C-alpha positions as CSV (number, residue, x, y, z in Angstrom):
1,M,91.8,80.5,99.4
2,S,92.8,77.2,99.2
3,S,90.6,74.9,101.1
4,A,93.5,73.3,103.4
5,F,93.2,76.7,105.2
6,E,89.4,77.2,105.3
7,C,88.1,76.8,109.2
8,N,85.1,77.2,110.9
9,E,84.7,79.5,114.1
10,G,86.1,77.7,116.9
11,Y,88.5,75.7,115.1
12,V,92.1,75.4,116.7
13,P,94.6,74.4,113.9
14,N,97.1,71.6,115.4
15,S,99.4,70.9,112.7
16,V,103.1,71.9,112.3
17,S,102.2,74.8,110.2
18,S,100.0,76.4,112.9
19,T,103.0,76.9,115.2
20,T,105.9,77.1,112.7
21,R,106.6,81.0,112.0
22,V,107.4,82.4,108.7
23,K,110.7,83.9,109.5
24,N,111.6,87.6,108.5
25,S,107.9,88.3,107.7
26,T,105.7,91.2,108.8
27,I,102.0,91.5,107.6
28,V,100.1,94.7,108.3
29,K,96.6,94.9,107.8
30,P,95.3,98.7,108.1
31,F,91.6,99.3,109.4
32,V,89.3,101.9,110.4
33,Y,87.0,102.2,113.3
34,G,84.9,104.9,114.7
35,N,81.5,106.2,115.1
36,T,78.6,108.1,113.3
37,A,75.6,109.9,115.3
38,K,72.7,111.8,114.2
39,Y,70.4,114.3,116.4
40,F,66.9,113.2,116.4
41,G,65.9,117.0,116.7
42,K,64.6,116.6,120.1
43,K,64.7,114.2,123.2
44,R,62.6,110.9,122.7
45,E,59.9,111.0,125.2
46,E,60.0,107.3,126.0
47,D,63.8,107.0,127.1
48,G,65.2,110.3,126.7
49,H,67.4,109.2,124.0
50,T,68.7,112.0,121.6
51,H,70.8,110.4,119.1
52,E,71.0,107.5,116.8
53,W,74.6,106.4,116.6
54,S,76.6,103.6,114.9
55,F,80.0,102.2,115.9
56,Y,82.0,100.1,113.5
57,L,85.3,98.4,112.8
58,K,86.3,97.5,109.3
59,P,89.1,96.9,107.1
60,Y,91.0,100.1,105.2
61,E,91.4,98.0,102.2
62,N,88.2,96.2,100.4
63,E,88.8,92.7,102.0
64,D,86.9,90.3,104.1
65,P,88.9,90.2,107.5
66,S,86.7,87.1,108.8
67,T,89.1,85.2,106.9
68,Y,91.5,85.8,109.8
69,I,89.3,87.6,112.5
70,Q,87.3,84.9,114.5
71,R,85.4,87.4,116.4
72,V,84.9,91.1,117.6
73,Q,83.8,91.6,120.8
74,I,82.2,95.2,121.5
75,K,81.7,96.3,125.1
76,L,79.1,99.2,125.4
77,H,77.9,101.0,128.5
78,D,76.2,98.7,131.0
79,S,73.2,100.6,130.7
80,Y,72.4,99.0,127.3
81,P,70.7,95.5,127.1
82,N,73.3,92.8,126.2
83,P,76.2,95.5,126.4
84,N,78.7,92.7,125.5
85,R,78.0,92.3,121.8
86,V,80.1,89.5,119.8
87,L,80.2,89.9,115.9
88,T,81.8,87.0,113.6
89,K,81.4,88.7,110.1
90,A,82.3,91.9,108.7
91,P,81.6,94.7,108.9
92,Y,81.7,94.6,112.5
93,E,78.8,97.3,113.5
94,V,76.8,98.1,116.3
95,R,73.8,100.3,115.8
96,E,71.9,102.0,118.8
97,T,70.6,105.0,120.1
98,G,71.4,107.0,123.3
99,W,71.8,110.3,125.1
100,G,75.3,110.3,126.6
101,E,79.1,109.8,125.2
102,F,81.0,106.9,126.8
103,E,84.1,104.7,126.2
104,I,83.7,101.5,124.0
105,T,86.2,98.7,124.5
106,V,86.8,96.5,121.3
107,K,88.7,93.2,121.6
108,I,89.7,91.5,118.5
109,Y,90.2,87.7,118.2
110,F,92.3,86.1,115.5
111,V,91.6,82.8,113.9
112,D,95.1,81.5,114.9
113,P,95.0,81.3,118.8
114,N,98.7,81.8,119.0
115,E,97.9,85.4,118.1
116,K,97.1,87.5,121.1
117,P,93.8,89.3,120.8
118,L,94.0,93.1,120.1
119,T,92.1,95.7,122.3
120,I,91.3,99.1,121.3
121,F,89.3,101.8,122.9
122,H,86.9,104.5,121.4
123,L,85.1,107.4,122.7
124,L,81.7,107.3,121.4
125,K,81.1,111.0,120.2
126,L,77.5,112.4,119.8
127,F,78.0,116.2,120.1
128,S,79.4,118.5,117.9
129,T,79.7,122.3,117.3
130,D,79.2,122.0,113.7
131,P,75.8,123.9,112.9
132,E,74.9,121.4,110.1
133,V,75.3,118.3,112.7
134,I,73.4,120.2,115.3
135,Q,70.5,121.0,113.0
136,S,70.6,117.1,111.8
137,K,71.4,118.2,108.1
138,R,74.1,115.6,108.3
139,H,75.6,113.1,110.6
140,L,78.6,113.3,112.8
141,V,81.7,111.2,111.9
142,N,84.3,110.4,114.4
143,E,86.6,107.6,112.9
144,Y,90.2,106.6,112.8
145,Y,92.7,104.7,110.9
146,D,95.0,102.2,112.7
147,E,97.0,99.2,111.8
148,M,97.2,95.4,112.9
149,V,100.8,94.2,112.6
150,F,101.6,90.7,112.3
151,H,105.3,89.8,112.9
152,E,106.6,86.4,111.9
153,P,103.0,84.7,111.9
154,S,102.6,81.0,111.5
155,H,102.4,79.5,108.1
156,F,98.8,78.5,108.7
157,F,97.8,82.2,109.7
158,H,100.2,83.6,107.1
159,Q,98.2,82.0,104.5
160,L,95.0,83.3,105.9
161,L,96.4,86.8,106.1
162,M,97.5,86.7,102.4
163,N,94.3,85.2,100.9
164,S,91.5,87.5,101.8
165,K,88.5,87.8,99.6
166,P,87.0,91.1,98.8
167,L,84.2,92.3,101.3
168,T,82.1,93.7,98.6
169,E,82.0,94.2,94.8
170,G,80.9,97.7,95.0
171,I,82.5,101.0,95.6
172,Y,84.3,100.7,98.9
173,E,85.0,103.9,101.1
174,H,85.3,105.5,104.1
175,E,83.6,108.7,105.7
176,T,87.0,110.4,106.0
177,N,89.5,110.5,103.1
178,F,92.5,109.3,105.0
179,K,94.9,109.7,102.0
180,E,93.9,113.4,101.8
181,K,94.3,113.8,105.8
182,E,97.8,112.2,105.6
183,E,98.9,114.7,103.1
184,Q,97.6,117.5,104.9
185,T,99.4,116.4,108.1
186,L,102.7,115.6,106.3
187,E,102.3,119.1,104.8
188,K,101.8,120.6,108.4
189,M,104.7,118.8,109.5
190,E,106.7,119.9,106.6
191,N,105.7,123.7,107.4
192,A,106.4,122.9,111.1
193,R,109.9,121.8,110.3
194,Q,110.7,124.7,108.0
195,I,109.6,126.9,110.9
196,I,111.8,125.1,113.0
197,R,114.6,125.3,110.4
198,N,114.4,129.2,110.2
199,E,114.1,129.6,114.0
200,I,117.4,127.7,114.3
201,S,119.1,129.7,111.5
202,D,118.0,132.8,113.1
203,L,119.3,131.6,116.5
204,R,122.6,130.8,115.1
205,E,122.9,134.5,113.3
206,R,122.1,136.0,116.7
207,L,124.6,133.7,118.4
208,K,127.1,134.6,115.8
209,L,126.6,138.2,116.3
210,S,126.9,137.9,120.2
211,Q,130.2,135.9,119.7
212,D,131.5,138.5,117.5
213,K,130.7,141.4,120.0
214,M,132.1,139.5,122.7
215,Q,135.3,139.0,120.7
216,L,135.5,142.6,119.9
217,L,134.8,143.6,123.6
218,K,137.4,141.2,124.6
219,E,139.9,142.8,122.2
220,K,139.2,146.3,123.4
221,I,139.8,145.2,126.9
222,E,143.2,143.7,126.1
223,S,144.0,146.6,124.1
224,D,143.2,149.0,127.0
225,D,145.2,146.8,129.4
226,L,148.4,147.1,127.3
227,A,147.8,151.0,127.0
228,A,147.6,151.0,130.9
229,D,150.7,149.1,131.2
230,D,152.5,151.5,128.8
231,V,151.5,154.4,130.7
232,I,153.0,152.8,133.9
């Protein structure tokens, strides 16, 4: 990334490039957020906690989002010490223990102050009906895919978005195979469309049969009326 666009936390760009927008430009930054949790096997005596858990927000692709994200504020339940956690470097993660599920509020602030902060909500999940999770043989995974969409960002911010460095040199992957999940979802959607198409085709055939029957009945009634007139 060019040093002309490097900035420290709290830096507010004031050049023309910081406010001039890149017309007809849309940049999409996919990300993953969610939590994992693992049962202790029993309630912890000192505080009654039953699980260790981790909430995280990270880029979908292997890139360092701290280039364009200034900070991430994670609001936990008020029963936790320091419930407002502020993170400035990726991966944005909070590790804790607990016994109950609650909603986590996440607010993402960008390096360009002209970009509005993004707020997302996540229900921390601890419990599962999966026998292996219940028996602590593996941890629970509850994560989602989403996207940050930047429409006509400033020239300054555009450069930051386009010049992210890799987050890690090693293998970068997620707990969930989102490509496979997308393919499965698309397959289910196509199957549903086919079912609907078949039902529509069936309804059309039934409608045509009903119309044909009505036409035959109408012709019979008209024929009977003519026959009655002839008798009179």
